[in-house]
C-alpha positions in Angstrom: 43.5 4.7 -7.4 40.5 2.5 -7.0 37.5 3.2 -9.3 33.8 2.5 -8.8 31.3 1.9 -11.6 27.7 0.9 -12.0 27.1 -2.3 -13.9 23.6 -3.7 -14.5 22.2 -3.1 -11.1 25.5 -3.8 -9.2 28.5 -1.8 -8.0 31.9 -2.7 -9.4 35.1 -1.9 -7.6 38.1 -1.8 -10.0 41.7 -2.2 -8.9 44.3 0.5 -9.8 45.5 0.5 -13.3 48.9 -0.9 -12.3 47.1 -4.0 -11.0 48.8 -3.8 -7.7 45.5 -4.7 -5.9 44.0 -7.1 -8.4 44.7 -10.3 -6.5 41.5 -11.4 -4.5 43.4 -11.7 -1.2 44.9 -8.2 -1.5 41.6 -6.7 -2.6 39.8 -8.5 0.3 42.0 -6.5 2.8 39.9 -3.4 1.9 37.0 -5.1 3.8 34.3 -3.3 1.7 30.7 -4.1 2.9 28.6 -6.4 0.7 31.4 -7.0 -1.8 32.3 -10.4 -3.3 35.0 -11.2 -5.8 33.8 -11.8 -9.3 36.5 -13.9 -11.0 34.9 -13.4 -14.4 35.9 -9.8 -14.5 38.6 -9.8 -11.8 36.6 -7.1 -9.9 34.8 -6.9 -6.6 31.1 -6.6 -7.0 28.3 -5.6 -4.6 24.5 -4.9 -4.9 24.2 -1.3 -6.0 22.3 -0.3 -2.9 25.6 -0.9 -0.9 27.0 2.2 -2.7 26.7 4.5 0.3 28.3 1.9 2.7 31.2 1.3 0.3 31.9 5.0 -0.1 31.9 5.4 3.7 34.3 2.5 4.2 36.7 3.8 1.5 36.6 7.3 3.0 37.2 6.1 6.5 40.0 3.8 5.3 41.7 6.7 3.7 41.7 5.1 0.2 41.9 7.1 -2.9 39.1 6.3 -5.4 37.3 7.7 -8.4 33.5 7.5 -8.3 32.3 6.7 -11.8 29.2 5.0 -10.4 27.3 8.1 -9.6 25.3 9.5 -12.6 22.7 11.4 -10.6 22.4 15.2 -10.5 22.4 17.9 -7.9 19.4 20.1 -8.7 18.5 23.7 -8.1 14.8 23.3 -7.1 12.7 26.2 -5.8 9.1 25.1 -5.0 6.4 27.2 -6.7 3.7 26.4 -4.2 3.8 28.3 -0.9 2.1 26.2 1.7 2.5 26.2 5.5 3.2 22.6 6.6 1.4 21.2 9.7 3.7 20.7 12.7 3.7 16.9 12.3 4.8 17.3 8.6 7.8 19.5 9.8 8.6 16.9 12.4 8.5 14.1 9.8 10.8 15.9 7.4 13.2 16.7 10.3 13.2 13.1 11.5 14.0 11.8 8.0 16.7 14.4 7.3 18.6 13.3 10.4 19.3 9.9 8.8 18.4 10.7 5.1 16.9 7.2 5.0 13.9 5.6 6.4 10.1 5.2 6.5 7.5 7.8 7.4 4.2 6.4 8.6 1.2 8.8 8.3 -2.5 8.1 7.9 -4.2 8.5 4.5 -5.1 12.1 4.0 -2.3 13.4 6.2 -0.3 14.8 3.3 2.5 12.3 2.7 3.0 13.6 -0.8 3.6 17.1 0.5 6.1 15.7 3.0 8.0 14.0 0.2 8.0 17.2 -1.9 9.5 19.1 1.1 12.3 16.5 1.3 13.0 16.7 -2.4 13.3 20.5 -2.1 15.6 20.1 0.9 17.8 17.4 -0.5 18.2 18.9 -4.1 19.0 15.5 -5.7 17.5 13.9 -8.7 14.6 11.7 -7.5 12.6 8.7 -8.6 9.1 8.3 -7.1 7.9 4.7 -7.2 4.1 4.0 -7.0 2.0 0.9 -7.0 -0.5 1.9 -9.6 -0.8 4.0 -12.8 -3.4 6.2 -11.1 -1.0 7.1 -8.3 1.8 7.6 -10.9 -0.4 10.2 -12.6 -1.3 11.9 -9.3 2.4 12.2 -8.4 3.1 13.5 -11.9 0.6 16.3 -11.4 1.7 17.2 -7.9 5.4 17.4 -8.8 4.6 19.3 -12.0 2.6 21.9 -10.0 5.3 22.4 -7.4 8.5 22.3 -9.4 9.4 24.2 -12.5 11.1 21.6 -14.5 10.0 18.7 -16.7 8.7 15.6 -14.8 9.5 12.2 -16.3 7.2 9.2 -16.5 8.2 5.6 -16.8 5.3 3.2 -17.2 1.9 3.1 -18.8 3.3 3.6 -22.2 5.8 6.4 -21.2 9.6 6.2 -21.1 10.7 9.7 -20.4 13.5 9.9 -17.9 14.0 13.2 -16.2 15.8 14.3 -13.0 12.4 14.1 -11.3 10.7 11.0 -12.6 7.6 9.0 -11.5 7.2 5.3 -12.2 5.5 2.1 -10.9 6.9 -0.8 -9.0 6.6 -3.0 -12.0 8.4 -0.6 -14.3 11.1 0.1 -11.7 11.8 -3.7 -11.4 12.1 -3.9 -15.2 14.3 -0.9 -15.8 16.3 -0.3 -12.6 19.4 -2.3 -13.7 19.8 0.3 -16.4 18.6 3.4 -14.5 19.9 2.6 -11.0 22.7 5.1 -11.2 20.5 8.0 -12.3 18.8 9.0 -9.1 20.2 10.1 -5.7 16.8 9.8 -3.9 14.3 7.0 -4.1 10.8 7.6 -2.8 8.7 4.5 -2.4 5.0 5.4 -2.0 2.9 2.7 -0.3 6.2 1.2 0.7 4.6 -1.9 2.2 4.6 -3.2 -1.4 8.4 -3.1 -1.6 9.4 -6.2 0.4 8.1 -8.7 -2.2 11.0 -10.4 -4.0 10.6 -8.7 -7.4 10.0 -5.2 -6.1 12.7 -5.5 -3.5 15.2 -6.3 -6.3 14.4 -2.8 -7.8 15.6 -1.2 -4.5 18.7 -3.4 -4.5 19.7 -2.4 -8.0 19.8 1.3 -7.3 22.8 3.2 -5.8 20.6 5.9 -4.4 22.1 6.8 -1.0 18.9 8.6 0.1 15.7 6.6 0.5 12.3 7.5 1.7 9.4 5.1 2.3 5.8 6.4 2.7 2.9 4.4 4.0 -0.1 4.5 6.4 0.4 0.8 7.3 3.9 -0.7 7.0 2.8 -4.0 8.6 2.3 -7.0 6.2 0.5 -10.3 6.7 3.6 -12.2 5.9 5.8 -10.2 8.2 8.1 -9.2 5.4 8.1 -5.6 6.5 11.3 -6.4 8.3 13.1 -6.1 5.0 12.3 -2.4 4.8 15.1 -1.6 7.2 17.7 -2.9 4.7 15.9 -1.7 1.5 14.9 1.8 2.6 15.9 2.4 6.2 14.2 2.2 9.7 10.9 3.7 10.6 11.9 7.3 11.5 8.5 9.0 12.2 5.0 7.7 12.9 1.6 9.3 13.6 -1.6 7.2 13.7 -5.1 8.2 12.7 -6.4 8.9 16.2 -3.5 11.2 16.9 -4.4 13.5 13.9 -8.2 13.2 13.8 -10.2 16.2 14.7 -7.4 18.8 14.2 -5.7 17.6 11.0 -8.0 14.9 9.8 -11.8 14.7 9.9 -13.3 13.5 13.2 -14.5 10.0 12.7 -16.3 7.1 14.3 -16.7 3.5 13.3 -20.1 1.8 13.5 -20.5 -2.0 13.6 -23.7 -3.6 12.3 -24.6 -7.2 12.4 -27.2 -9.0 10.2 -28.7 -12.5 10.4 -28.8 -14.9 7.5 -32.2 -16.1 6.5 -33.1 -19.7 7.3 -32.5 -20.7 3.7 -29.1 -18.9 3.6 -28.2 -20.4 7.0 -28.9 -23.9 5.8 -26.9 -23.4 2.6 -24.0 -21.7 4.6 -23.8 -24.6 7.1 -23.9 -27.2 4.4 -21.1 -25.6 2.4 -19.0 -24.9 5.4 -19.3 -28.5 6.6 -17.9 -29.8 3.2 -15.1 -27.2 3.3 -14.1 -27.7 7.0 -14.5 -31.5 6.7 -12.0 -31.6 3.9 -9.5 -29.4 5.8 -9.8 -31.6 8.9 -9.5 -34.9 6.9 -6.4 -33.7 5.1 -4.8 -32.2 8.3 -4.5 -28.8 6.7 -3.4 -25.9 9.0 -4.9 -22.7 7.7 -2.9 -20.4 10.0 0.5 -19.0 9.2 2.1 -17.8 6.0 1.5 -20.9 3.9 -1.9 -22.0 5.1 -4.0 -20.7 2.2 -1.5 -21.9 -0.5 -1.4 -25.3 1.2 -5.2 -25.5 1.0 -5.2 -24.6 -2.6 -2.6 -27.2 -3.4 -4.7 -29.9 -1.8 -7.9 -28.8 -3.5 -6.3 -29.1 -6.9 -5.5 -32.8 -6.5 -8.9 -34.5 -6.4 -12.6 -34.2 -7.1 -13.2 -34.0 -3.3 -10.7 -31.1 -3.2 -12.5 -29.2 -6.0 -15.8 -29.7 -4.1 -14.2 -28.3 -1.0 -13.0 -25.3 -2.8 -16.4 -24.6 -4.4 -17.9 -25.0 -0.9 -15.5 -22.6 0.5 -16.4 -20.0 -2.2 -20.1 -20.7 -1.6 -20.1 -20.1 2.1 -18.1 -16.9 1.7 -20.5 -15.6 -1.0 -23.5 -16.3 1.2 -22.0 -14.4 4.2 -20.6 -11.5 2.1 -23.7 -10.7 0.0 -26.6 -11.9 2.0 -30.1 -10.4 1.3 -30.1 -8.9 4.8 -26.9 -7.0 4.1 -28.4 -5.5 0.9 -31.5 -4.5 2.8 -29.4 -2.8 5.4 -27.4 -1.1 2.7 -30.6 0.3 1.3 -31.4 1.9 4.7 -27.9 3.4 5.0 -28.2 4.9 1.5 -31.4 6.6 2.6 -29.9 7.8 5.8 -26.9 9.3 4.1 -28.6 10.4 0.9 -27.1 13.9 1.4 -23.6 12.6 2.0 -20.9 11.3 -0.3 -20.7 7.5 0.4 -18.3 4.8 -0.7 -19.4 1.1 -0.6 -16.5 -1.5 -0.3 -16.8 -5.2 -1.1 -14.3 -8.0 -1.5 -15.3 -9.2 -4.9 -16.4 -7.8 -8.3 -19.6 -9.9 -8.5 -21.1 -8.1 -5.4 -20.0 -4.8 -6.8 -21.9 -5.3 -10.0 -24.9 -6.8 -8.2 -25.1 -3.6 -6.0 -24.6 -1.4 -9.0 -27.6 -3.0 -10.8 -29.9 -3.1 -7.8 -29.3 0.5 -6.6 -28.1 2.1 -9.9 -24.8 3.1 -8.4 -21.7 3.6 -10.6 -19.2 0.7 -10.0 -15.4 0.8 -10.0 -13.4 -2.4 -10.3 -10.0 -3.4 -11.8 -12.0 -3.9 -15.0 -13.0 -0.2 -15.2 -11.1 1.7 -17.8 -8.9 4.6 -16.6 -10.9 7.3 -18.3 -14.2 5.9 -17.0 -12.8 5.6 -13.5 -11.6 9.2 -13.6 -15.0 10.4 -14.8 -16.8 8.5 -12.1 -14.5 9.9 -9.3 -14.7 13.4 -10.7 -18.5 13.2 -10.7 -18.4 11.8 -7.1 -16.2 14.5 -5.8 -18.2 17.3 -7.4 -21.5 15.9 -6.2 -23.1 14.6 -9.4 -22.8 11.0 -8.0 -23.5 10.7 -4.3 -22.5 7.0 -4.1 -19.8 4.8 -5.6 -19.4 1.0 -5.1 -16.0 -0.6 -5.4 -14.1 -3.8 -4.6 -10.4 -3.3 -3.6 -9.1 -0.9 -6.3 -9.9 2.2 -4.1 -8.2 0.8 -1.0 -5.1 3.0 -1.7 -3.8 5.8 -3.7 -7.0 7.4 -4.9 -7.9 10.9 -3.7 -11.6 11.2 -2.9 -11.7 14.2 -0.5 -15.5 14.5 -0.7 -16.1 11.1 0.8 -17.4 11.2 4.3 -19.1 7.8 4.8 -17.8 4.3 4.1 -19.8 1.1 4.2 -17.7 -2.1 4.3 -20.0 -5.0 3.2 -17.1 -7.5 3.0 -13.3 -7.6 3.0 -10.3 -9.5 4.0 -8.8 -9.9 7.5 -6.0 -7.5 6.6 -5.5 -4.7 9.1 -3.9 -2.6 6.2 -7.0 -3.0 4.0 -9.3 -1.9 6.8 -7.2 1.1 7.8 -6.9 2.1 4.1 -10.6 2.0 3.7 -11.0 4.2 6.8 -8.4 6.6 5.3 -10.6 7.1 2.2 -13.1 9.1 4.2 -10.7 11.1 6.5 -9.8 14.0 4.3 -10.5 17.1 6.4 -13.5 19.2 5.3 -15.7 21.9 6.7 -17.4 20.5 9.9 -16.9 17.0 8.4 -17.7 14.1 10.6 -16.6 10.8 8.9 -18.2 7.5 9.7 -17.2 4.0 8.6 -19.8 1.2 8.8 -18.8 -2.4 9.0 -21.5 -5.0 8.2 -21.1 -8.6 9.0 -23.3 -11.7 9.0 -23.5 -13.0 12.5 -22.4 -16.5 13.4 -20.2 -16.8 10.4 -16.5 -16.7 9.7 -16.8 -13.0 9.1 -16.9 -12.4 12.9 -13.4 -13.9 13.3 -12.0 -12.1 10.3 -13.4 -8.8 11.5 -11.7 -9.2 14.9 -8.4 -9.8 13.1 -8.6 -6.7 10.9 -9.7 -4.4 13.6 -6.4 -4.9 15.6 -5.2 -1.4 15.0 -5.2 1.6 17.2 -7.6 3.5 14.9 -10.3 1.1 16.0 -9.3 0.8 19.7 -9.6 4.5 20.5 -12.6 5.9 22.4 -13.6 7.8 19.3 -13.9 4.6 17.3 -15.9 2.8 19.8 -17.9 -0.3 20.0 -21.5 -0.6 19.0 -23.4 2.3 17.7 -27.1 3.1 16.8 -28.2 1.2 13.7 -30.3 2.9 11.0 -33.6 4.2 12.4 -35.8 1.9 10.3 -33.7 -1.2 10.9 -35.7 -4.3 10.3 -36.1 -7.0 13.0 -33.5 -9.3 11.5 -30.5 -7.1 12.3 -28.5 -6.4 15.4 -26.0 -3.7 16.3 -22.2 -4.7 15.9 -19.0 -5.7 12.3 -17.6 -7.5 8.6 -15.0 -9.9 7.1 -13.5 -12.6 4.8 -10.4 -14.8 4.8 -9.8 -18.5 4.7 -11.6 -19.3 8.0 
């Protein structure tokens, strides 16, 4: 009888004890998917994630085998929370259960965590939830602990408590999966668009879990690596976009684009810096498009004094466009207009965050903000003690701010995902809530191109998210109606 075992993130197939099938050519006749012969141990070996396929092949071939690879448990879970799911949540669960693998795409605020808990309850297998941040890890820990009456494990952030239901981070999963990859029958990858990176993808490969669920609002990646998700998690099995759920299940929303002009002094400085940057790019024949354009630029700038000047010029022209005086004046008007709303301000860099915090006395959140301080700021924001919060990119995903109804994007990257995530921060449904996302760009700068790139999503092409909108009532003469940006343009 053949025997399967789990060995440091891989699956080993052992020949019968009598050695009848030990020869590589005899063993090869089994034709097991993903297996290669390991002469060091005279066994066939495969990535652990091929476990399900190997079992299927053995079963269909009528081979006798002993499964010593599986160490995950069947649970007896009864949810404690009674909550009627929305129709689209039922549809998502049903679509996933038909394959028991795959990615569910739902907008931020649409209840992806609840969908996952419904799947856990239906599947009744030990599960590992993988999250991109410690904040999200804590949120999942609280949600699972509320819904299921059993200890919830934590792996990461100083914790190493493995339970049948455990929450971890992508970093910790990568570090520990070769030892824990046999302990879970279900893997849940929250914000699954992080998974295709080489290190994180290895964590998925080192687990035998036959059942896999990916959750995201935006699976698409700038590098196109989302194609790896099919092999690591499964195909996209269900999708609903923002405009399909807004109004009934998410807050109604609109996007407003506002354009500002640089002052004569800012314009002169911008054009001078951009001329140095673009001149260097043209002289060296650097192509900025494609997957390696930015890294190619950085490589060239590190090799000479002219390159360092070009890099500093690139930074200077971006800073001028992203934090112009006209943008800050316009922000002041928006703060007055929405003084009775809960408003989030997004920028692309920490320096602008702290400048806005000092100028308008608004609490800032960046990656430098300690966990307890961040929690206190968000709690005060949600209960109304702080009407405004300014942040860079740390609130793009995985933070629950249901009170937010207005977002102001002063600067950002060209990433479609980042922009949709920022919209998602303000879409939690509320009583008569009308969400609005302002985008502010400096006209006749690279921000216009970057804005056009990142708005290539159906959430911004629907009639509800339409075109130009009325600027603030007391808008000064140096602003026009219309959008924001960033990127190596």
